[in-house]
Residue, then its C-alpha position, 0 to 999 in steps of 0.5 A: m455754551a461759548e466760553k467767555i474770553e477775558m481781555s486785559t488792558v493795562t495803562l503804560r506810561l512812556p515819558l519819552g514816547l517811542l522812537g518816531f512817536e516821542s509826543t505820545k506818552s500814554y498807551w494801553i497794553i491790550s492782551n487777549p488770551e486767544d492772541a497770546p503771546f502777542a498784545w497791542l500797544q494802543v494809543p488811548d485817544q487814537v484808535d488807528l494808532a497801535f503797535l503789535v508787540v510780543p514779549a522778547f523772551a517769547v521770540v528768543h528764549d535766552y534774550a538778555p539785553n544789557l541795559s545801561d545804568l542810566d536806563v535802569e535808573f530811569l526805570g527804577l529797576e532794582s532787579p531783572e525780575e521787575a522788568l517786562i520786555y516787549a519787542i515791536v512786531t513788523l508785519r510785511a505785505d509778503g507775509t513775513s514778520t520781524v521783531n525789533l530786538k535792538g530797540p525793546i520796550v522795557i517796562n517796570r512792572e511795578t510802576m508801569i513806566g517804560k522806555q524804548v531803549v536802543l541797545a548799544n554794542s548788542p548782538y540783537v537786530s532791529q529786524h529779527p525774523l519772527g519764528s527764528n531763534 
């Protein structure tokens, strides 16, 4: 008998949208245990618009973004443990993949309100090779 796989879908609100998609405010985070640690950031009413994401800590284990006070206040974060941090994955035609660690999506896990932040004066890059630490 085949084991049943439970996918999960969580609604995420990005009041400022994503860079380049500022008018899109609502997303689903769709995760399937078979695809872990990856998930999809899906636009609910546009099946052809989704972003592959991965928890930033799954790529760089000691990832420590320095969020501005304004970003922390905007998200209502009181401690680092309240934050979920995802990085958008880019899959290239040549088979290589990169993740955007310079512009992570930071989410308050209590409110599920998030923001794509651009880290100023950061050692992280927007095209970090996937599979390297």
